N, C-alpha and C positions, 0 to 999 in steps of 0.2 A: 535666529541669526539676523542681525540687522546689517544694512549696507549703507555706507555714507560715501557719496562721491567726493573725490578730492581734486585739488588743483595742483598738487605737487607730483613729481614723477613717482610712479608706483614701482614697487619691486616686480621682478618677473612673475608672470602668471603661474599659479600653482596648478598641479594636475587636477582635473575635475572642475576647473573653473573657466570662466570666460572673461575677457576684458574687451570693453568697447570704448572707443574715444569719441566723444561728441563735443566738437569744438575743443576747448582746452580742459574739459572735464573728463576724467577717467572713471568709468563704471566697471567695477570688478566684483566677482562673486560666483557662487554656484548658479545663481540666476540673477539677472539684472532687470530692473524696472525702468524702462525708458519712457514711460508716460510723461507727457509734458515737455519732452525734449524736441519735438518736431520730427522725430524719426518715425517713418511709416513702417508697419509690419512687413510690407513687401521689401522695402529697402534693407531692413535688418535680416530677413531670410536670405536675400541675395548675398549680403556681405558674409553671413555665417557659412553659406554653401561655398563661397569662394575661399574663405579662410580655412575651411576644413577639408578642402579637396587637395590631395597630394599633387604636386606639380603645377597647380594653378598659379598664375602670376597676374598681378594687377598693378599697373603703373601707379598712379596716385589714387588709392581708393577713397571714395567719398566718405565711407564710414569704416575706419580701421577697426578690425576685429581680430583678436587673438584667441583661438580656441583649439581644442583637440581635433583630431581627424574624425570625420563623421562616422558614426556607427549605426547599429540597428535602431537605437532609440531615436536618432535624428529623423529617420524615415517615418517613425511612428508619430512623433509629436510635432514635426515641422508643419508649417502652414502651407507649404507648396505641394 
């Protein structure tokens, strides 16, 4: 499966995928490769935790992430 970042508005995220907006580029898929975007692993982990935590609110997130609620796998593979 390949992934191509786009600059056009993307359709809603499908279940089992993640969407990350870096500047005006939307990265979407079951996994996203953000190497070369300037996003640090720590910044991404914090954004995913915020996005996947029910009831969490962030005013203007630095790194907008759309993902499912965190589950057991998140705790196993997360860098935090």
